[in-house]
C-alpha positions in Angstrom: 7.6 -9.2 -0.2 4.6 -11.4 0.0 1.0 -10.3 -0.1 -2.4 -12.0 0.0 -5.1 -10.7 -2.5 -8.8 -11.0 -1.8 -12.1 -10.5 -3.9 -14.8 -8.4 -2.8 -18.3 -10.0 -2.4 -20.0 -6.6 -2.6 -18.2 -4.8 -5.2 -17.5 -6.5 -8.6 -13.8 -6.2 -9.8 -12.6 -4.9 -6.6 -9.4 -6.6 -5.0 -7.9 -6.0 -1.6 -4.2 -6.6 -1.2 -2.8 -7.1 2.4 0.8 -7.6 3.6 -0.2 -10.6 5.9 -2.6 -13.4 5.2 -6.1 -12.7 6.8 -4.7 -9.6 8.6 -7.1 -6.7 8.1 -6.2 -4.9 11.2 -5.1 -1.8 9.2 -7.8 -1.8 6.7 -10.4 1.0 7.9 -13.8 -0.4 9.1 -15.7 1.6 6.5 -13.7 0.2 3.6 -14.2 -3.6 5.1 -18.0 -2.9 5.4 -18.0 -1.5 1.7 -15.8 -4.6 0.5 -17.8 -7.2 2.1 -16.5 -10.7 3.3 -13.0 -10.9 1.6 -12.7 -14.1 -0.4 -9.1 -15.3 -0.8 -7.8 -15.3 -4.3 -4.1 -16.0 -4.0 -0.8 -15.1 -2.1 2.1 -13.9 -4.3 5.6 -12.8 -4.1 5.7 -9.2 -5.5 9.4 -9.0 -6.3 10.2 -9.4 -9.9 6.4 -9.7 -10.9 4.1 -7.5 -13.0 0.5 -7.1 -12.3 -2.1 -7.0 -14.9 -4.1 -3.9 -14.0 -1.7 -2.1 -11.3 1.8 -1.0 -10.8 3.5 -3.4 -8.5 5.5 -0.6 -7.0 2.3 1.4 -6.0 1.1 -1.8 -4.4 4.3 -2.4 -2.4 4.5 1.2 -1.4 0.8 1.0 0.0 1.4 -2.2 1.7 4.4 -0.7 3.6 2.7 2.8 4.2 -0.9 1.8 4.8 -0.9 -2.0 5.3 -3.3 -2.7 2.4 -3.8 -1.7 -1.2 -7.4 -1.4 -2.9 -7.6 -2.2 -6.6 -11.1 -0.9 -8.1 -12.3 -1.8 -11.7 -11.5 0.8 -14.4 -14.4 3.1 -14.8 -17.1 2.2 -17.3 -16.5 3.8 -20.7 -19.4 6.0 -21.8 -19.7 4.9 -25.5 -22.5 7.4 -26.1 -20.2 10.4 -25.2 -17.5 9.1 -27.2 -19.4 8.8 -30.3 -21.0 12.3 -29.7 -17.4 13.5 -29.3 -16.1 11.9 -32.5 -19.1 13.3 -34.5 -18.3 16.9 -33.2 -14.6 16.5 -34.6 
């Protein structure tokens, strides 16, 4: 299975995976507005591949079921809260 990956122009660290290059027909309009103009990053074959920040099986399932997969950056760690929690221990 091939997929094309696009980087968001509005949300840093957000990537949109679609099953067909430049085919955003199954991506909700509200998501496209939030995402901004998709900048192409690459087209890859998913079989036998590992992805750095997401499970490739989740991507494949989403592409089949929904026609797209949205990868968001991990949440920012709250270092102050972590420090407070350690001090309480």
